[in-house]
C-alpha positions as CSV (number, residue, x, y, z in Angstrom):
1,K,28.0,10.8,-4.0
2,K,24.4,10.3,-4.9
3,K,23.0,6.9,-4.5
4,K,20.5,5.7,-7.1
5,K,17.3,4.5,-5.5
6,K,15.9,1.3,-7.0
7,K,12.2,1.6,-7.6
8,K,10.3,-1.3,-6.3
9,K,7.4,-2.2,-8.5
10,K,4.3,-3.0,-6.6
11,K,2.5,-6.1,-7.6
12,P,-1.2,-5.7,-8.0
13,Y,-3.1,-7.1,-5.1
14,S,-4.2,-10.7,-5.6
15,M,-6.7,-11.9,-3.1
16,D,-6.3,-15.4,-1.8
17,Q,-8.9,-17.8,-3.2
18,D,-10.2,-18.7,0.3
19,H,-10.6,-15.1,1.1
20,R,-12.6,-14.5,-2.1
21,L,-14.6,-17.6,-1.4
22,L,-15.6,-16.4,2.1
23,L,-16.8,-13.1,0.7
24,R,-18.6,-14.7,-2.2
25,C,-20.4,-17.3,0.0
26,T,-21.5,-14.8,2.6
27,K,-22.9,-12.2,0.2
28,P,-26.3,-13.9,-0.2
29,L,-26.7,-13.7,3.6
30,L,-27.1,-9.9,3.3
31,Q,-30.6,-10.7,2.2
32,S,-31.4,-12.7,5.4
33,R,-34.4,-11.8,7.5
34,N,-32.3,-12.2,10.6
35,S,-30.7,-8.8,11.5
36,A,-27.8,-10.4,13.4
37,V,-26.8,-12.4,10.3
38,V,-26.9,-9.3,8.1
39,M,-24.9,-7.3,10.6
40,A,-22.3,-10.1,10.9
41,V,-21.8,-10.1,7.1
42,C,-21.6,-6.3,7.1
43,Q,-18.9,-6.5,9.7
44,L,-17.1,-9.2,7.8
45,Y,-17.1,-7.0,4.6
46,F,-16.1,-3.9,6.7
47,H,-13.0,-5.7,8.0
48,L,-12.0,-8.1,5.1
49,A,-13.4,-6.8,1.8
50,P,-11.5,-4.6,-0.6
51,V,-12.6,-1.0,-0.4
52,G,-14.5,-1.2,-3.7
53,E,-16.8,-3.9,-2.3
54,I,-17.7,-2.4,1.0
55,S,-20.5,-0.4,-0.7
56,M,-22.6,-3.5,-1.2
57,V,-23.4,-3.6,2.6
58,I,-25.1,-0.2,2.6
59,K,-28.5,-1.1,1.4
60,P,-28.9,-4.1,3.7
61,M,-27.9,-2.0,6.6
62,L,-30.4,0.8,5.7
63,R,-33.1,-1.9,5.4
64,L,-32.5,-2.8,9.0
65,L,-33.3,0.7,10.1
66,H,-36.9,-0.2,9.6
67,S,-36.6,-2.8,12.4
68,H,-37.1,-2.6,16.1
69,R,-35.4,0.2,18.1
70,E,-32.8,-2.2,19.5
71,V,-31.8,-3.2,16.0
72,Q,-31.8,0.4,14.9
73,T,-29.4,1.3,17.7
74,V,-26.9,-1.4,16.7
75,V,-27.1,-0.6,13.0
76,L,-26.8,3.2,13.5
77,T,-23.8,2.7,15.8
78,N,-22.1,0.6,13.1
79,I,-23.0,3.1,10.4
80,A,-21.6,5.9,12.5
81,T,-18.3,4.0,12.7
82,L,-18.3,3.2,9.0
83,S,-19.1,6.9,8.1
84,L,-16.0,8.0,10.0
85,K,-13.8,5.9,7.8
86,Y,-15.7,5.9,4.5
87,R,-17.5,9.3,4.4
88,G,-18.7,9.1,0.8
89,L,-20.5,5.8,1.2
90,F,-23.5,7.1,3.0
91,E,-23.8,10.6,1.4
92,P,-26.4,9.5,-1.2
93,Y,-28.5,8.1,1.6
94,I,-28.5,11.1,4.0
95,K,-32.3,11.3,4.0
96,S,-32.3,7.9,5.7
97,F,-30.8,9.6,8.7
98,F,-33.3,12.4,9.0
99,I,-34.9,12.4,12.4
100,H,-38.6,11.4,12.9
101,S,-40.7,12.7,15.7
102,H,-41.1,9.3,17.2
103,D,-37.4,8.6,17.4
104,P,-36.0,8.2,20.9
105,T,-33.2,10.5,22.1
106,H,-30.4,8.0,21.6
107,I,-31.5,7.2,18.0
108,R,-31.7,11.0,17.3
109,N,-28.2,11.5,18.6
110,L,-26.8,8.6,16.4
111,K,-28.6,10.0,13.4
112,L,-27.2,13.5,14.0
113,E,-23.7,12.1,14.4
114,I,-24.0,10.3,11.1
115,L,-25.3,13.4,9.4
116,T,-22.4,15.3,10.8
117,N,-19.9,12.6,9.6
118,V,-21.2,12.4,6.0
119,S,-21.8,16.1,5.4
120,T,-19.9,17.5,2.4
121,E,-20.0,20.8,0.5
122,S,-22.7,19.4,-1.8
123,S,-24.9,18.1,0.9
124,V,-24.5,20.7,3.7
125,S,-27.4,22.9,2.5
126,T,-29.8,19.9,2.7
127,I,-28.5,18.9,6.1
128,L,-28.7,22.5,7.4
129,R,-32.3,22.8,6.2
130,E,-33.1,19.7,8.1
131,F,-31.3,21.0,11.2
132,Q,-33.5,24.2,11.0
133,T,-36.5,22.0,11.0
134,Y,-35.3,20.2,14.2
135,V,-34.6,23.5,15.9
136,S,-38.0,24.9,15.1
137,S,-40.0,21.8,16.0
138,P,-41.6,21.9,19.5
139,E,-40.0,18.7,20.6
């Protein structure tokens, strides 16, 4: 005998009001001049925000790449983690991860890891051209 399976209707996700309030109140902190505050909010959004809202942390993170090397290291490490889970988020910004001649080795390695993580069929030619430049440079 065949048993009929009851189809359970999924209710649309309804975010708790306090959860929404937390995200709404921390959003302006993405404009802070303090890099630790910006990174804390980025981590909050990474762990608690709906997938559609995670993209709002990208530009503040990229802005931090113009800071001191220590800050760059922390930001690039977090971007490398994010780029593994959400590959498409950083693809429009691949040029932000191109290596500069003054970048130290650990920064170069993080940028190369990110470029590898975000590469797609549409961006692979741009990334390969950039890799050819790295290979042919005397450094």
